[in-house]
Every structure is written in C-alpha cells, then in structure tokens.
N, C-alpha and C positions, 0 to 999 in steps of 0.2 A: 518392486517394479510395477507401476500401475498403468493400465490401459491397453497393454499389448498382449496378444495371445501368448501363453507360456511356451517358451522355447522358439518362438518365431524370430527369424533374423530381423533386426531393427534397422530401419533407415535412419532414425533419429531417436536419441535418448536425451530428453531434456532433464537437466540436473538443477534442482533448487538446493543450494548449499545451506547447511545449518549455520545459525548465527555464531556458533562456536563449536569446538570439537567436543561432542558430548561423550566421547570415550574418556575425557579427563574429568568432567563433572556432568552427571546426567541431568537432563532438564527436569524441573519440578512442577511446571504447569502442564496441563493436559489438553490444551486447545490452541490451534493456530488457524488463521484464515487460509482458505485455499489459494493456490497460485493461479488466479483467474487468467492472467496473461498467458501463462504456459498452457493452460487449458484451452484457450482460444487457438493458440498456435497448433497444438496437437490435434485438436478437432478439425481444423481446416485442412491440415496436411493429410489426415486420415481420410477425409472426404475426397481428397484427390488421389487416393489409392496408396498412400505411403503407410508403412507400419511405424508407429510412434509409441514410445513409453515415457513415463515421467517417474523420476526418482526424487521424492521430496524428503531430503535429508533433514530439514527442519521439523516438518510435521512428525516424522518418525523418530526424531531424536538420535540420529546416527553420528558416529564418529567419522573423522576425515578418512582414515585408512579404509574403513569399511565402505564408504561411498565410492572411493576410487577402485577398490577391488570389485565392487558390483558392476561398475561401468566396464572395467576391463573384462570381466567375465561375460558380460552381455555382448561385447565387441560390436557396438553399433557402427553403422556406416558414417554417422556423424554424432558428436556429443554437443549439446547446447547448454549454455549457462546464462542465467539471469544475473547480471552483475550489479549489486547494490553496494553502496559505500561500506556499510557495517559488515557485509559478508565477502567483500572483495578478496581479502587475504585468505580466507578459507577457500573460496572458489579457486584462487590461483594455486593454493596448495594441493587441491584435488587435481587440477589440470596438470600440474607438474608430475603427478604420480601416474598419469594415464599412459597407456601403450602409445608409443609414437606413431603407430599406424592409424590412430583414430583422429581424424581432423576435427577441429573445434570451430563452432560458431558461438558468438556472444551477443547479448543485447542488454537492455536495462539502463537505469539512470547513470550508473558509473561509466558504462560504455559511451553514453552520449556526452557526459561531462568531460571525460578525459580520454578520448579515443587514441590519441597518439601515445599516451603513457601505457595504455592497455596493449596496443599493438607492439610496443617495444619491450614489454615484460617477458623476459626469457622463459618464465613458467608457462606462458602461453605460446610455446614454440610452434605448435601445430594450429595456430589460429588462422583460419582461412577466410573468415567472414565476420566482420563486426557490423551489426545491423543497428542503425539509429532509428528509434521510433517504433511505430506499430509494425509488427513483423509478419503477420499471417501470410500475406501473398508472397512476400519476398523469400521467406523460409521455404515455401513450396517450390518457388523457382530455383532456389539453391539446391534443393534435394533433387530436382529434375536434372540439373546439370550445373556443375560448379562454374562452367564458363559463362553462365548467365550473369554472374556477379558484375561483370563489366557493363551490363545494361541496366542494373538496378540502382535507383537513387538511394542515397543514405546507406550504402554498403561500402565498407572499407576493408583493406587488407594491406599486407606488406609486400612491396615488390620483391620477388625472390632474388633478384640480382643486386639492386640498389639498396634494399632493405629500408626503403622509405615508404611512408603511407601513400596508398593509392585509393581513389574513390571512383565508384562506378556511376552510371546514370546516363540516360538520354532524355530529351525533352518529351518524348512520347510515353515515358514510363512513370511520370509524376504521380499517377493514380495510385501507385503502390504505397505512397506515404499516408493515404487516408482511405483505406478500404471502406466500402459501403457497409456500415455496421448493421443495417437492416437485412443485408444479403448474407452475412456470415451465419453459418449454422449455430444453433444453440450449443453451448458448451457441453461436451460429453463428460458427465460426472465420474465416469470410470477412471479419469486421470487424477482424481483427488483422493487423498488419504482419508479425509474426514469431512466430506460434504456431498450430499446432505448429511446432517448430524442431528442427534437427539439432544435438544436443549435441556437445561436443568429442570425446566418445568414440564418436561415430557413431550414437548411439541417438536415436531421434525422441522428443521430449518435449512435454508440454503442461501448462499451468497450470490448476488447478481450485480450487473452494471446496467445503468440506464442511459449513460452518456460517456463521452470521451473528451478529455481536455478540460481546462479551467481558465476562465477569463481574468482571474485575479492574480495579483503579484505579491503575495505574502513572502517576505524576504527569506524565510527559513525553509521554504517548501520546494521540493523537487518538481512539483507540478506547476510552479509559477509560470505565468504566460511568457515572461521575458526569457526564461530558461528553455522554452519549448517552441521556438519559431517554426518548427516543422509540423506541429500539431494543429490540425483543423478541428476547431471546437464544434461538436455535433451531438445531437441527441437521437436516441432510438425512437421509432414510432411507438406511441403508447399501445397500439394493438399488438405490436411485435413483443413488447414487454409482457403483456397480458398472456399472450400465447405461450411464452416460456414459463410463466408462472403456472399456467394450467397444465402444461406438460410435466412439470416437476411434481405437481400434485397428483396427477394421474399415475405417474411412474413410480414415485417414491413416497407418496403420502405427505408431501411437504405442505404445510399450512402457514409457515412463517418465513419471511424473506428479509434478507439484509442487503440493501443497495449501498455499495461501498464506493461508488464514484463521487467525484467532487460536485457534480451539478444536479443531482436528483432533486434536491430542494434548494438549489442555488441559482435558479433562473425562473423568474415569475411566469413568463409565458409558457415555459415547459410545465411548470407545476400546474397551471390552469388546464393545459391540454391533457396532462396525465390524470388529474383528478376528475375531469369530465368523463374520460374513458373508464376510470375506476368506478365512478358512480353508476354509469350505464351497465357495467359488468357486475355490479353489486359485490365489489371486492370486500367491502367492510363486513359483510355477513358471512364471508367464506375464509378470509385470510387476515393475518396481521403482518406488518412490515416495519422495518427500521430504515433510516436513511441518514446520510449526511446532509447538513443544511448550512446556509449562510445567515448569520445574525442580521445583517443589514437588509437582506431580502425579506426575511420573515417579519422584521419590524415594520416594513413598508406594507406588507400584505394586509388586505382588509379582513375584518372579522369573519366574513362569510367564507373566504378562501381558507383561513386557518381552521375554522370549524370543520370544513370539508375534509381536511387531513384526518382529523379524529374520526369522522363518520366513515371514512374509507379504510379504517383499520391501522392507521399510523400508531405504532406502539412506542417507538423511541426515535428521537432526533439527536444526532451527534453534531456538536457545534465546536468550532475552533475559537475558544475564548482567549486562550494564551496568557493574558495578563490582566491585572487589576489596575494597571497604571495607564492613564490616557496618553501620557507622553510615549511610553514604550509601544503602545498600540500604534501610534502614528509612525514611530521609528520602523516597525516591522511591516507597515503597509496593510493593516487589517481593515481599515475603513469602518471601525466600530468604536464605541466607548463603553466603559463599564456600565453606565446607566442603561444604554441600549441593550446590553446583555441581560441585565436584571429584568427589563420589561419583557423580553422574549422568553426568558425562562419562566417567569411568572405566567405569561400568556399561555404557553404550551402545557405547563403542569396543571394549570387550572382546568384544562380540557381533558386531563387524564393521560396526556402524552409525557412519557418519561424523557429526560434530557441527559445526555452524556456530554460532559464538557472537557475538552482537551486543554490542559494547562502546561505552560513551559516555564521552568524556573532557571535562572542564571543566564538570561538573554544578554547579548552584547549591549553595553551602555547602561544596563539596569543597575540602579543603586540598591543598597540593602533596604532602604525604606520602601522602594518600589516593589521589591520582592515580598516584603512583609505586607504591602497593600494587596498583592496578588493572593496571599494566604487568607487575608481577611475577606477578600472578594469571594473566595470559595465558601467560607463559612456563611457569608451573607446569602449566597445562592442556596445553600442547604436550608437556611432559615426561611427563605422565601417559599420554598416548596414543602415545608414541614406539614402544613395542614391541607395540602392539595392532593387530589387523587393521583396525580403524577409525581414522580420523584426526580431529584437531581443527583447525579453521581459524577464525581470528578476523577479524571484519568490524568495523572501528573507525570511529566517527563523532565529530565535534565536536558538543557539545550546541548545539542551537538551539531556542528556545521556539516553541510553536504556539498560536495563540489558541484559547480554549475549553477547554484542558487544565487539570488541577488545578495544574500548575506555573506556567502563565501567570497564573492567578488569584492564586497565591501571590506571584509576582513583582510583580504590579500592587499587591497589598496592602501591599508595603513602601514604596511611594511613591517609589522610587529610579530607576524606569525609565520612559522615554518610550515609549509604545506604538508610535508611528511608527518609532522607532529599532529596536524589536524585530521590526518587520514588514519591515525593509529587508534582505531576503535577497540576498546577492550570491555569485557563483561564486568559489571560491578555487582557483587553478591550482596544483596540487601535481604537475603532470606534467612539469615541466622542458621546457615547449614540446612535449610529446608524446613526448619521448625517454626518459622514465623508465618503463620497462616495468612496474615494480611498481605504478604508480599509474594505468595506463591503464584498467583495469577499474573504477576508483573514480571516474572523471571525473564521472558523473552525480550522485554523492553528496556531492561536495565543495562545499558552499555554507554560508554563515555569516551571522550578523547583525553580526559583528565587535564583539561586546560580551563583556567578561570577566565570568563569573558565579561562578567559584570563586576560590581564592587564587592559583592559577597563572595567569600572563599567557598571552595567546593564542599568542605565539610558542613558548612552552614546550609548550602543549597540542598545537600542530600539529607540533612536532618529534617528540613522542612518537607522534602518529598516524602520521607518515611512518615512524618507526622500526619500529613494529609492522607496518605494511603491507609494508615492504620485507622484514622477517624472515618474514612470512607467505608472500610471493611466493617467496622462496628455498626455504622448506620445501615449497611446492607443486611447484616445479620439480624438486627432488630426489626427491620422492615419486613 
C-alpha cells in the first residue's frame, strides 16, 4: 500500500491490477513503468485533503486473491480501478472478491471503450461511478460527495431501479474534462512502487509527461484521436516541466528522465519551445532524457533543431515504426514510409541519440511477405546504426486489438470476429520457463487473443518475434 500513512482510514484506494494472476506463475522481469495516471489522481485528491493509497499489483507481482484481501483489509471508503483491455478480467475478478460494503469507481481505456458492458458486468456490482477520460478533478468531487456525480460530465452509473446506464453532467461543468495541466500538482512519487528508480547504468531515473492527447489516428492505438473525442490536446509549459525535473533532482537525485507521453517529440512547435527553454536552463549539462517521437515530425525538422535535441541531453527516442511494408503502414494510418524511418534512425544515431523502435507483427491484412519485409526492415535499421555513436534497438509485439480503436471498429465491420474472442487476452510464455534470458524483460508484454489477423499463422508470427528478440538481446549484450 503506497502513499497513505500506515493505518490511516482511506478515502480512496486505487488498484492497478496485475496483467495476470502472479500466484499461478511469478513474473520474471523486474521493471514496470509507474502508473502515472493513478499518481496524478492520488496527488490531486491528497492536495484536496483526502487520504489516498495506491496498490500496484503489477509492479509488485501480486496474485488476485492477495490483492483482493489487501483491499478488504484496508476497507477504503472507495476502491478505484484503471480498466485496460489486457487486465480487465483480472480487475473484474478482484472486484468480485471485494467486500460489498466498498463502493467502486473505474476509469481507463476499457471503461471509455465499453462503458455499458462494464456497468452491466455483475462482478462490478458495487460500481457507483465510471469516469471517462482525465479524472483528477472529477474523482475529487466524487470523494467529496457521491451526489455530485449527477453534475459531472463523463461520469456514468447504473440507475438503481431501472438498471440502465445513466450519465451526469451540466454545461457549466465541462472544464472537468480537460483540467489545466500546468495547475495540477507535480506527481507525488510516494504512490509509485519503483519510481524514481536506479537504472542499470547506476543513474537515478524518473518517468514524466509533457503533454496530453495525440492528434494522430493510428488504427491500433488506444490514444488515436478518433477514439478520444473528449480529449483536448494540450502541452505543459516548458518552465513547468523544468520545475518538476529540478524538484525530482533536488528531492531524489534524479538526473535522467523518461517522457512517456505521445507528443513530447511529436509536435514541432512544442519541440522548439521546449528545446529553447532547455537550452536556457543548460539542461544538457545537468540531465539526460528519453522521449517518444513521431517519425514524420523528426523527418521534417531542420538539422539545427535535431542537433539541439542532442545538445540538450536527449539520450533515446522511442519511435512507432510498426512495419516494413509501405502498404501496411498506409492501412494502419502511420503517415510514414520505411525509407522515412531509415532516414530518421540514421539521423538520430549519428548524433549519438539511441532509438527504440516499436514493431508489430501479425497486423490485419498483412501478408507473410510483408511480415518478412518487417523483419528485414529491423535488420536494416540495426545495420544503419552499427557504426554510429547511437544505437537502434527493436521492441517487437504481436498484434492484439483494443476496443474503441479504429482497428477494432474495422475488424467488427467485417462480421468475421466474435468480440468476446477478441477480448480474451491470455499470457503467452516465451521465456522457456524463465530460462530464456532474451525474453525475460518482455514477460509483461507477451499476451495475445490467439487469433490470426494476417496471412501468417500465429506460430510463424511468434517465431519471428522470438527471433528478433533474441537477436536484439545479443546485440545489446555485445554493445
């Protein structure tokens, strides 16, 4: 139980469900990103005088029964769940084990994508508030008085008599959907199991966000703009970001930062504003940082701007590469080509900036030749960076659909897929009982709905995933 004083009565206990029941098979990797969304909610509520704790079942590798018993033992006034497609069944299993006296609130991508299904799930019998979108201010209002839910936009519940979904909201309350991100308090790290953390190189690191929302519409992504009409895309003021970095350094000795939002290096005007502020603050002489980026944006940027990233301490950029097939890239709405990716990877690694590339195998409509082209594309990107001061590393995933995304709607429109089957996420053990060192760090990412979406069968998809993961591991060890 993180963040709350020991033994203090809790107004809210936020529960991050494990990806699977770790009582059945312990996790083998030892790192997971902090639940920043829960951290923001907990910090804001605590600033309003409420006592909040976080129970991170994934970071701690807990079993379902243990998580439920810990919640029941704490007996919070509210229990809150972040519902994600891969963890929904686990979350529902925990909720079904809770004391009926504990009311539940939920949020997250699954709650937004399928609110009526969640509200009708008997395992969430005590669900009193389903919050769609950014929840900081609305959670505080719910903690203040449950009757406030009728005034809050994007909050749903079941009518106790008719058992039908009901939604709250008034015209004057729309501001709750997009709280001022420069006015929110910095996330209190007491709510995280492992952040800040000590990196493998001995440098203390912390995760941050610099923006909310994404203007792109990648078909497989839960952040796709078409799936999030409630989200106002906005960026933090660079001085606000710098102030949080400096506070983390002063408080915890953090000198490395990981920006995990979609837009930190995905919007040129924001990049220019941020890098100007970083240069003035001499960030490059004090800190290093990683960020997500957009290939099309970085390809358009002039040499001076890209060089400024390196001068200001940019250590690694994570890019959504996804495929080596131009046709598949058009199908999933990436707005890039393999050649554009090659140029950006070469450009960054020559400046000494590492690149992490996300790759998806088994995408809908992908032919076996196109999958093989993606494998060759990864090898090509490794080769491009071989003699550069920066390196390229590939992080490869098997495609799985998420409700609410453009790809989900496209799959449903074909009439060939059973929604229940596409929601049946199961863990895939590619670790050889934990002995396969190359796969250990991927343990939390290996899950599947066990449905073939492209031309290549699943065994072929997974064989290529393992092949690339092993090759990446060997390159990382040698480097």
